[in-house]
A tleap script that builds the chain and sets N, CA, C and O, in Angstrom:
source leaprc.protein.ff14SB
mol = sequence {
  NMET LYS ASN TRP GLN GLU LEU MET GLN GLN
  ALA GLN VAL VAL GLN GLN LYS LEU LYS SER
  VAL GLN ASP GLU VAL ALA ARG LEU GLU VAL
  GLN GLY GLU SER GLY GLY GLY LEU VAL ARG
  VAL SER MET THR GLY ARG HIE ASP VAL ARG
  ARG VAL HIE ILE GLU PRO SER LEU LEU ARG
  GLU ASP SER ALA VAL VAL GLY ASP MET VAL
  ALA ALA ALA PHE ASN ASP ALA VAL ARG LYS
  LEU GLU ALA LEU GLN SER GLU ARG LEU ALA
  ASP VAL THR GLY SER LEU GLY LEU PRO SER
  GLY PHE PRO THR GLY CPHE
}
set mol.1.N position { 54.614 -4.385 -52.142 }
set mol.1.CA position { 53.703 -4.363 -53.468 }
set mol.1.C position { 52.190 -4.495 -53.135 }
set mol.1.O position { 51.330 -4.265 -53.985 }
set mol.2.N position { 51.900 -4.875 -51.857 }
set mol.2.CA position { 50.348 -5.043 -51.578 }
set mol.2.C position { 49.919 -3.786 -51.464 }
set mol.2.O position { 48.801 -3.687 -51.970 }
set mol.3.N position { 50.403 -2.549 -50.921 }
set mol.3.CA position { 50.194 -1.585 -50.816 }
set mol.3.C position { 49.782 -0.897 -52.127 }
set mol.3.O position { 48.784 -0.181 -52.206 }
set mol.4.N position { 50.538 -1.135 -53.058 }
set mol.4.CA position { 50.433 -0.801 -54.446 }
set mol.4.C position { 48.923 -1.122 -55.041 }
set mol.4.O position { 48.140 -0.317 -55.545 }
set mol.5.N position { 48.771 -2.365 -54.855 }
set mol.5.CA position { 47.520 -3.021 -55.437 }
set mol.5.C position { 46.260 -2.422 -54.538 }
set mol.5.O position { 45.229 -2.113 -55.135 }
set mol.6.N position { 46.350 -2.257 -53.080 }
set mol.6.CA position { 45.440 -1.731 -52.536 }
set mol.6.C position { 44.946 -0.204 -53.151 }
set mol.6.O position { 43.818 0.242 -53.360 }
set mol.7.N position { 46.299 0.387 -53.342 }
set mol.7.CA position { 46.083 1.687 -53.807 }
set mol.7.C position { 45.395 1.767 -55.185 }
set mol.7.O position { 44.425 2.496 -55.391 }
set mol.8.N position { 45.932 1.010 -56.069 }
set mol.8.CA position { 44.856 0.688 -57.374 }
set mol.8.C position { 43.493 0.578 -57.160 }
set mol.8.O position { 42.610 1.277 -57.657 }
set mol.9.N position { 43.337 -0.685 -56.107 }
set mol.9.CA position { 41.811 -0.969 -55.968 }
set mol.9.C position { 40.843 0.427 -55.635 }
set mol.9.O position { 39.828 0.855 -56.185 }
set mol.10.N position { 41.568 0.869 -54.597 }
set mol.10.CA position { 40.836 2.153 -54.106 }
set mol.10.C position { 40.874 3.402 -54.976 }
set mol.10.O position { 40.154 4.333 -54.612 }
set mol.11.N position { 41.640 3.561 -56.116 }
set mol.11.CA position { 41.534 4.127 -57.251 }
set mol.11.C position { 40.331 3.803 -58.065 }
set mol.11.O position { 39.480 4.587 -58.483 }
set mol.12.N position { 40.408 2.485 -58.223 }
set mol.12.CA position { 39.122 2.150 -59.080 }
set mol.12.C position { 37.792 2.093 -58.489 }
set mol.12.O position { 36.874 1.888 -59.283 }
set mol.13.N position { 37.469 2.247 -57.132 }
set mol.13.CA position { 36.439 2.382 -56.672 }
set mol.13.C position { 35.996 4.020 -56.606 }
set mol.13.O position { 34.813 4.313 -56.433 }
set mol.14.N position { 36.891 4.916 -56.736 }
set mol.14.CA position { 36.994 6.239 -56.635 }
set mol.14.C position { 36.421 6.556 -58.107 }
set mol.14.O position { 35.416 7.252 -58.250 }
set mol.15.N position { 37.019 6.084 -59.030 }
set mol.15.CA position { 36.712 5.950 -60.207 }
set mol.15.C position { 35.199 5.849 -60.746 }
set mol.15.O position { 34.476 6.633 -61.362 }
set mol.16.N position { 35.017 4.417 -60.200 }
set mol.16.CA position { 33.631 4.132 -60.151 }
set mol.16.C position { 32.518 4.996 -59.748 }
set mol.16.O position { 31.491 5.122 -60.414 }
set mol.17.N position { 32.784 5.657 -58.503 }
set mol.17.CA position { 31.756 6.202 -57.756 }
set mol.17.C position { 31.724 7.646 -58.285 }
set mol.17.O position { 30.748 8.387 -58.169 }
set mol.18.N position { 33.073 8.030 -58.974 }
set mol.18.CA position { 32.719 9.569 -59.766 }
set mol.18.C position { 32.092 9.398 -60.954 }
set mol.18.O position { 31.389 10.285 -61.438 }
set mol.19.N position { 32.301 8.179 -61.560 }
set mol.19.CA position { 31.310 8.061 -62.868 }
set mol.19.C position { 29.734 7.664 -62.566 }
set mol.19.O position { 28.852 7.810 -63.411 }
set mol.20.N position { 29.547 7.231 -61.465 }
set mol.20.CA position { 27.948 7.240 -61.031 }
set mol.20.C position { 27.543 8.445 -60.835 }
set mol.20.O position { 26.458 8.715 -61.351 }
set mol.21.N position { 28.314 9.648 -59.979 }
set mol.21.CA position { 27.670 10.685 -59.814 }
set mol.21.C position { 27.491 11.412 -60.970 }
set mol.21.O position { 26.537 12.163 -61.173 }
set mol.22.N position { 28.627 11.142 -61.921 }
set mol.22.CA position { 28.409 12.321 -63.341 }
set mol.22.C position { 27.138 11.630 -64.050 }
set mol.22.O position { 26.333 12.376 -64.608 }
set mol.23.N position { 26.906 10.149 -64.054 }
set mol.23.CA position { 25.632 9.821 -64.526 }
set mol.23.C position { 24.534 10.354 -63.987 }
set mol.23.O position { 23.717 10.866 -64.753 }
set mol.24.N position { 24.317 10.347 -62.731 }
set mol.24.CA position { 23.123 10.849 -61.905 }
set mol.24.C position { 23.138 12.501 -62.330 }
set mol.24.O position { 22.122 13.109 -62.669 }
set mol.25.N position { 24.178 12.960 -62.263 }
set mol.25.CA position { 24.054 14.596 -62.534 }
set mol.25.C position { 23.579 14.886 -63.937 }
set mol.25.O position { 22.906 15.866 -64.255 }
set mol.26.N position { 23.980 13.980 -64.702 }
set mol.26.CA position { 23.525 14.164 -66.127 }
set mol.26.C position { 22.141 13.737 -66.323 }
set mol.26.O position { 21.787 13.966 -67.480 }
set mol.27.N position { 21.348 13.266 -65.694 }
set mol.27.CA position { 20.114 12.933 -65.619 }
set mol.27.C position { 19.228 13.840 -64.760 }
set mol.27.O position { 18.025 13.751 -65.001 }
set mol.28.N position { 19.555 14.590 -63.921 }
set mol.28.CA position { 19.038 15.802 -63.314 }
set mol.28.C position { 18.618 16.709 -64.135 }
set mol.28.O position { 19.131 16.969 -65.224 }
set mol.29.N position { 17.499 17.320 -63.565 }
set mol.29.CA position { 17.151 18.502 -64.559 }
set mol.29.C position { 16.875 19.709 -63.649 }
set mol.29.O position { 16.198 19.508 -62.641 }
set mol.30.N position { 17.283 20.805 -63.881 }
set mol.30.CA position { 17.317 22.224 -62.906 }
set mol.30.C position { 16.375 23.116 -63.675 }
set mol.30.O position { 16.202 22.904 -64.875 }
set mol.31.N position { 15.745 24.120 -63.045 }
set mol.31.CA position { 15.312 25.333 -63.418 }
set mol.31.C position { 15.666 26.230 -63.049 }
set mol.31.O position { 15.708 26.454 -61.839 }
set mol.32.N position { 16.163 27.322 -64.209 }
set mol.32.CA position { 16.654 28.437 -63.608 }
set mol.32.C position { 15.587 29.517 -64.102 }
set mol.32.O position { 14.823 29.282 -65.039 }
set mol.33.N position { 15.595 30.740 -63.385 }
set mol.33.CA position { 14.317 31.868 -63.455 }
set mol.33.C position { 15.142 33.097 -63.491 }
set mol.33.O position { 16.311 33.171 -63.109 }
set mol.34.N position { 14.396 34.095 -64.005 }
set mol.34.CA position { 14.528 35.349 -63.644 }
set mol.34.C position { 13.297 36.232 -63.959 }
set mol.34.O position { 12.376 35.880 -64.694 }
set mol.35.N position { 13.392 37.497 -63.278 }
set mol.35.CA position { 12.237 38.337 -63.411 }
set mol.35.C position { 11.197 37.870 -62.349 }
set mol.35.O position { 10.021 38.189 -62.520 }
set mol.36.N position { 11.532 37.192 -61.348 }
set mol.36.CA position { 10.491 36.539 -60.532 }
set mol.36.C position { 9.419 35.507 -61.056 }
set mol.36.O position { 8.206 35.444 -60.852 }
set mol.37.N position { 10.205 34.780 -61.743 }
set mol.37.CA position { 9.595 33.656 -62.928 }
set mol.37.C position { 8.840 33.902 -64.086 }
set mol.37.O position { 8.012 33.129 -64.566 }
set mol.38.N position { 9.260 35.374 -64.660 }
set mol.38.CA position { 8.902 35.769 -65.952 }
set mol.38.C position { 9.235 35.003 -67.008 }
set mol.38.O position { 8.562 34.767 -68.011 }
set mol.39.N position { 10.553 34.547 -66.659 }
set mol.39.CA position { 11.442 33.620 -67.689 }
set mol.39.C position { 11.894 32.368 -67.123 }
set mol.39.O position { 12.816 32.339 -66.308 }
set mol.40.N position { 11.230 31.241 -67.554 }
set mol.40.CA position { 11.851 29.882 -66.797 }
set mol.40.C position { 12.806 29.084 -67.869 }
set mol.40.O position { 12.442 29.112 -69.045 }
set mol.41.N position { 14.033 28.358 -67.527 }
set mol.41.CA position { 14.847 27.759 -68.348 }
set mol.41.C position { 14.883 26.267 -67.564 }
set mol.41.O position { 15.299 26.137 -66.412 }
set mol.42.N position { 14.464 25.361 -68.248 }
set mol.42.CA position { 15.112 23.897 -67.761 }
set mol.42.C position { 15.950 23.256 -68.472 }
set mol.42.O position { 15.813 23.081 -69.682 }
set mol.43.N position { 17.116 22.751 -67.635 }
set mol.43.CA position { 18.185 22.439 -68.143 }
set mol.43.C position { 18.518 21.106 -67.640 }
set mol.43.O position { 18.305 20.927 -66.441 }
set mol.44.N position { 19.018 20.092 -68.350 }
set mol.44.CA position { 19.715 18.751 -67.917 }
set mol.44.C position { 20.907 18.943 -67.337 }
set mol.44.O position { 21.492 20.009 -67.526 }
set mol.45.N position { 21.404 18.051 -66.622 }
set mol.45.CA position { 22.755 17.925 -66.096 }
set mol.45.C position { 23.952 18.043 -67.125 }
set mol.45.O position { 25.092 18.356 -66.781 }
set mol.46.N position { 23.590 17.772 -68.366 }
set mol.46.CA position { 24.484 17.940 -69.508 }
set mol.46.C position { 24.532 18.944 -70.204 }
set mol.46.O position { 25.203 19.099 -71.225 }
set mol.47.N position { 23.635 19.887 -69.562 }
set mol.47.CA position { 23.562 21.596 -70.121 }
set mol.47.C position { 22.683 21.411 -71.245 }
set mol.47.O position { 22.664 22.371 -72.015 }
set mol.48.N position { 21.928 20.407 -71.555 }
set mol.48.CA position { 21.100 20.396 -72.472 }
set mol.48.C position { 19.699 21.196 -72.424 }
set mol.48.O position { 18.766 20.643 -71.843 }
set mol.49.N position { 19.540 22.215 -72.889 }
set mol.49.CA position { 18.029 23.036 -72.442 }
set mol.49.C position { 16.921 22.167 -73.012 }
set mol.49.O position { 16.967 21.818 -74.191 }
set mol.50.N position { 15.732 21.738 -72.051 }
set mol.50.CA position { 14.370 21.294 -72.509 }
set mol.50.C position { 13.546 22.196 -72.883 }
set mol.50.O position { 12.967 22.077 -73.963 }
set mol.51.N position { 13.316 23.353 -72.000 }
set mol.51.CA position { 12.266 24.143 -72.230 }
set mol.51.C position { 12.703 25.665 -71.768 }
set mol.51.O position { 13.482 25.833 -70.830 }
set mol.52.N position { 12.245 26.535 -72.362 }
set mol.52.CA position { 12.455 27.963 -72.258 }
set mol.52.C position { 10.876 28.710 -72.142 }
set mol.52.O position { 10.243 28.854 -73.188 }
set mol.53.N position { 10.341 29.125 -70.968 }
set mol.53.CA position { 9.102 29.634 -70.813 }
set mol.53.C position { 9.236 31.254 -70.780 }
set mol.53.O position { 9.935 31.847 -69.959 }
set mol.54.N position { 8.579 31.788 -71.644 }
set mol.54.CA position { 8.611 33.419 -71.318 }
set mol.54.C position { 7.486 33.822 -71.150 }
set mol.54.O position { 6.760 33.597 -72.118 }
set mol.55.N position { 6.878 34.482 -70.081 }
set mol.55.CA position { 5.547 34.882 -69.778 }
set mol.55.C position { 5.212 35.846 -71.076 }
set mol.55.O position { 5.954 36.745 -71.473 }
set mol.56.N position { 4.168 35.543 -71.554 }
set mol.56.CA position { 3.378 36.415 -72.823 }
set mol.56.C position { 3.817 38.256 -72.491 }
set mol.56.O position { 4.463 39.036 -73.191 }
set mol.57.N position { 3.237 38.431 -71.323 }
set mol.57.CA position { 3.301 39.706 -71.021 }
set mol.57.C position { 4.543 40.376 -70.989 }
set mol.57.O position { 4.574 41.607 -70.984 }
set mol.58.N position { 5.728 39.588 -70.963 }
set mol.58.CA position { 7.057 40.034 -71.143 }
set mol.58.C position { 7.347 40.236 -72.603 }
set mol.58.O position { 8.447 40.723 -72.866 }
set mol.59.N position { 6.708 40.003 -73.387 }
set mol.59.CA position { 7.123 39.780 -74.899 }
set mol.59.C position { 6.597 41.471 -75.476 }
set mol.59.O position { 6.820 41.810 -76.638 }
set mol.60.N position { 5.881 42.421 -74.464 }
set mol.60.CA position { 5.509 43.608 -74.968 }
set mol.60.C position { 6.978 44.510 -74.761 }
set mol.60.O position { 7.129 45.648 -75.206 }
set mol.61.N position { 7.899 43.829 -74.078 }
set mol.61.CA position { 9.156 44.658 -73.505 }
set mol.61.C position { 9.968 44.860 -74.560 }
set mol.61.O position { 9.799 44.078 -75.495 }
set mol.62.N position { 10.781 45.664 -74.678 }
set mol.62.CA position { 11.888 46.055 -75.272 }
set mol.62.C position { 12.746 44.490 -75.523 }
set mol.62.O position { 12.803 43.690 -74.590 }
set mol.63.N position { 13.321 44.211 -76.737 }
set mol.63.CA position { 13.671 42.566 -76.754 }
set mol.63.C position { 15.176 42.660 -76.266 }
set mol.63.O position { 15.816 41.611 -76.349 }
set mol.64.N position { 15.945 43.981 -75.678 }
set mol.64.CA position { 16.935 43.835 -74.991 }
set mol.64.C position { 16.678 43.413 -73.878 }
set mol.64.O position { 17.469 42.603 -73.394 }
set mol.65.N position { 15.558 43.796 -73.149 }
set mol.65.CA position { 15.263 43.370 -71.709 }
set mol.65.C position { 15.056 42.060 -71.741 }
set mol.65.O position { 15.472 41.347 -70.828 }
set mol.66.N position { 14.348 41.536 -72.854 }
set mol.66.CA position { 13.923 40.214 -72.662 }
set mol.66.C position { 15.049 39.252 -72.801 }
set mol.66.O position { 15.180 38.245 -72.105 }
set mol.67.N position { 15.926 39.669 -73.838 }
set mol.67.CA position { 17.169 39.059 -73.781 }
set mol.67.C position { 18.014 38.745 -72.928 }
set mol.67.O position { 18.681 37.710 -72.944 }
set mol.68.N position { 18.073 39.960 -71.785 }
set mol.68.CA position { 18.610 39.804 -70.588 }
set mol.68.C position { 18.199 38.969 -69.549 }
set mol.68.O position { 18.920 38.406 -68.725 }
set mol.69.N position { 16.887 38.928 -69.659 }
set mol.69.CA position { 16.034 37.802 -68.552 }
set mol.69.C position { 16.368 36.614 -68.923 }
set mol.69.O position { 16.676 35.843 -68.014 }
set mol.70.N position { 16.411 36.133 -70.251 }
set mol.70.CA position { 16.803 34.845 -70.912 }
set mol.70.C position { 18.099 34.682 -70.529 }
set mol.70.O position { 18.335 33.616 -69.962 }
set mol.71.N position { 19.027 35.456 -70.683 }
set mol.71.CA position { 20.278 35.403 -70.287 }
set mol.71.C position { 20.441 34.959 -68.844 }
set mol.71.O position { 21.107 33.969 -68.540 }
set mol.72.N position { 19.867 35.655 -68.049 }
set mol.72.CA position { 19.764 35.809 -66.390 }
set mol.72.C position { 19.382 34.173 -65.953 }
set mol.72.O position { 20.079 33.509 -65.185 }
set mol.73.N position { 18.186 33.706 -66.582 }
set mol.73.CA position { 17.572 32.489 -66.364 }
set mol.73.C position { 18.368 31.235 -66.681 }
set mol.73.O position { 18.377 30.215 -65.992 }
set mol.74.N position { 19.119 31.466 -67.953 }
set mol.74.CA position { 20.213 30.529 -68.241 }
set mol.74.C position { 21.268 30.125 -67.173 }
set mol.74.O position { 21.555 29.010 -66.737 }
set mol.75.N position { 21.845 31.557 -66.831 }
set mol.75.CA position { 22.851 31.773 -65.736 }
set mol.75.C position { 22.482 31.039 -64.608 }
set mol.75.O position { 23.181 30.143 -64.133 }
set mol.76.N position { 21.178 31.469 -64.075 }
set mol.76.CA position { 20.648 30.627 -62.910 }
set mol.76.C position { 20.711 29.151 -62.898 }
set mol.76.O position { 21.252 28.447 -62.045 }
set mol.77.N position { 19.959 28.707 -64.174 }
set mol.77.CA position { 20.398 27.010 -64.367 }
set mol.77.C position { 21.558 26.781 -64.079 }
set mol.77.O position { 21.863 25.986 -63.190 }
set mol.78.N position { 22.543 27.539 -64.892 }
set mol.78.CA position { 23.892 26.588 -64.694 }
set mol.78.C position { 24.360 26.854 -63.442 }
set mol.78.O position { 25.201 26.035 -63.072 }
set mol.79.N position { 24.118 27.672 -62.705 }
set mol.79.CA position { 24.786 27.803 -61.021 }
set mol.79.C position { 23.913 26.926 -60.379 }
set mol.79.O position { 24.462 26.337 -59.448 }
set mol.80.N position { 22.653 26.612 -60.568 }
set mol.80.CA position { 21.880 25.745 -59.642 }
set mol.80.C position { 22.489 24.187 -59.920 }
set mol.80.O position { 22.697 23.332 -59.058 }
set mol.81.N position { 22.697 24.082 -61.278 }
set mol.81.CA position { 23.620 22.902 -61.814 }
set mol.81.C position { 24.995 22.559 -61.020 }
set mol.81.O position { 25.236 21.525 -60.397 }
set mol.82.N position { 25.681 23.481 -61.169 }
set mol.82.CA position { 27.170 23.563 -60.625 }
set mol.82.C position { 27.372 23.114 -59.076 }
set mol.82.O position { 28.272 22.427 -58.591 }
set mol.83.N position { 25.880 23.920 -58.253 }
set mol.83.CA position { 25.995 23.790 -57.083 }
set mol.83.C position { 25.421 22.213 -56.986 }
set mol.83.O position { 26.243 21.495 -56.416 }
set mol.84.N position { 24.375 21.602 -57.348 }
set mol.84.CA position { 24.455 20.224 -57.437 }
set mol.84.C position { 25.089 19.411 -57.692 }
set mol.84.O position { 24.923 18.328 -57.130 }
set mol.85.N position { 26.170 19.602 -58.731 }
set mol.85.CA position { 27.284 18.842 -58.784 }
set mol.85.C position { 28.379 18.553 -57.627 }
set mol.85.O position { 28.898 17.512 -57.222 }
set mol.86.N position { 28.526 20.085 -57.222 }
set mol.86.CA position { 29.586 20.058 -56.029 }
set mol.86.C position { 28.862 19.324 -54.910 }
set mol.86.O position { 29.553 18.469 -54.355 }
set mol.87.N position { 27.768 19.454 -54.513 }
set mol.87.CA position { 27.218 18.869 -53.421 }
set mol.87.C position { 27.172 17.162 -53.700 }
set mol.87.O position { 27.428 16.422 -52.750 }
set mol.88.N position { 26.854 16.613 -54.964 }
set mol.88.CA position { 26.892 15.330 -54.856 }
set mol.88.C position { 28.462 14.690 -54.812 }
set mol.88.O position { 28.706 13.634 -54.228 }
set mol.89.N position { 29.423 15.439 -55.474 }
set mol.89.CA position { 30.506 15.177 -55.530 }
set mol.89.C position { 31.233 15.365 -53.938 }
set mol.89.O position { 32.188 14.633 -53.679 }
set mol.90.N position { 30.814 16.235 -53.026 }
set mol.90.CA position { 31.172 16.311 -52.094 }
set mol.90.C position { 30.673 15.349 -51.034 }
set mol.90.O position { 31.253 15.213 -49.956 }
set mol.91.N position { 29.635 14.722 -51.358 }
set mol.91.CA position { 29.376 13.552 -50.985 }
set mol.91.C position { 30.049 12.429 -50.934 }
set mol.91.O position { 30.296 11.870 -49.865 }
set mol.92.N position { 30.468 11.916 -52.244 }
set mol.92.CA position { 31.484 10.883 -52.723 }
set mol.92.C position { 32.637 11.067 -51.968 }
set mol.92.O position { 33.010 10.208 -51.169 }
set mol.93.N position { 33.396 12.393 -52.198 }
set mol.93.CA position { 34.751 12.686 -51.681 }
set mol.93.C position { 34.955 12.522 -50.314 }
set mol.93.O position { 35.990 12.032 -49.864 }
set mol.94.N position { 33.857 12.972 -49.508 }
set mol.94.CA position { 33.615 12.889 -48.062 }
set mol.94.C position { 33.640 11.682 -47.512 }
set mol.94.O position { 34.214 11.503 -46.438 }
set mol.95.N position { 32.945 10.570 -48.256 }
set mol.95.CA position { 32.571 9.206 -47.785 }
set mol.95.C position { 34.112 8.221 -48.109 }
set mol.95.O position { 34.423 7.182 -47.526 }
set mol.96.N position { 34.764 8.809 -49.021 }
set mol.96.CA position { 35.880 8.139 -49.301 }
set mol.96.C position { 37.089 8.694 -48.526 }
set mol.96.O position { 38.081 7.969 -48.454 }
set mol.97.N position { 37.111 9.915 -47.933 }
set mol.97.CA position { 38.150 10.201 -47.051 }
set mol.97.C position { 38.652 11.362 -47.963 }
set mol.97.O position { 39.354 12.134 -47.309 }
set mol.98.N position { 38.538 11.662 -49.036 }
set mol.98.CA position { 39.210 12.513 -49.940 }
set mol.98.C position { 39.261 14.284 -49.650 }
set mol.98.O position { 38.187 14.845 -49.432 }
set mol.99.N position { 40.203 14.880 -49.660 }
set mol.99.CA position { 40.119 16.058 -49.384 }
set mol.99.C position { 39.210 17.046 -50.178 }
set mol.99.O position { 39.037 16.936 -51.392 }
set mol.100.N position { 38.714 17.894 -49.510 }
set mol.100.CA position { 37.635 18.922 -50.605 }
set mol.100.C position { 38.418 19.353 -51.463 }
set mol.100.O position { 39.580 19.514 -51.090 }
set mol.101.N position { 38.063 19.694 -52.908 }
set mol.101.CA position { 38.830 20.276 -53.684 }
set mol.101.C position { 39.606 19.133 -54.452 }
set mol.101.O position { 40.461 19.444 -55.280 }
set mol.102.N position { 39.268 17.627 -54.141 }
set mol.102.CA position { 39.897 16.750 -54.994 }
set mol.102.C position { 39.777 16.704 -56.233 }
set mol.102.O position { 38.607 16.649 -56.612 }
set mol.103.N position { 40.911 16.708 -57.379 }
set mol.103.CA position { 40.290 16.704 -58.784 }
set mol.103.C position { 39.690 15.725 -59.140 }
set mol.103.O position { 40.175 14.602 -59.006 }
set mol.104.N position { 38.386 15.962 -59.725 }
set mol.104.CA position { 37.688 14.563 -59.909 }
set mol.104.C position { 37.362 14.549 -61.679 }
set mol.104.O position { 36.823 13.545 -62.144 }
set mol.105.N position { 37.659 15.506 -62.435 }
set mol.105.CA position { 37.205 15.568 -63.938 }
set mol.105.C position { 36.042 16.155 -64.181 }
set mol.105.O position { 35.644 16.218 -65.344 }
set mol.106.N position { 35.333 16.657 -63.189 }
set mol.106.CA position { 34.061 17.030 -63.603 }
set mol.106.C position { 34.192 18.300 -64.310 }
set mol.106.O position { 33.196 18.850 -64.781 }
savepdb mol mol.pdb
quit
């Protein structure tokens, strides 16, 4: 029975650490960009967009080009956020001796 209690305590520790990482990531802000910085998007860890900057000279371009660049900047921000989440999660799972790819609910 003692092993079961230890396992449950360890599970609670893992859950608390994962919650802490989720909270930390939610407070982060990343910046995605495209066109060498002509379009920049700032996004929080909750995927809330804070700012979108489009260089005024780009507005003379075809709207499809601008749209593609905005989409690329959003995608860049999302990928950066995913990388940060994975990095933070790897820190936690590694410190707990959990295998990489351990399901975490992120």
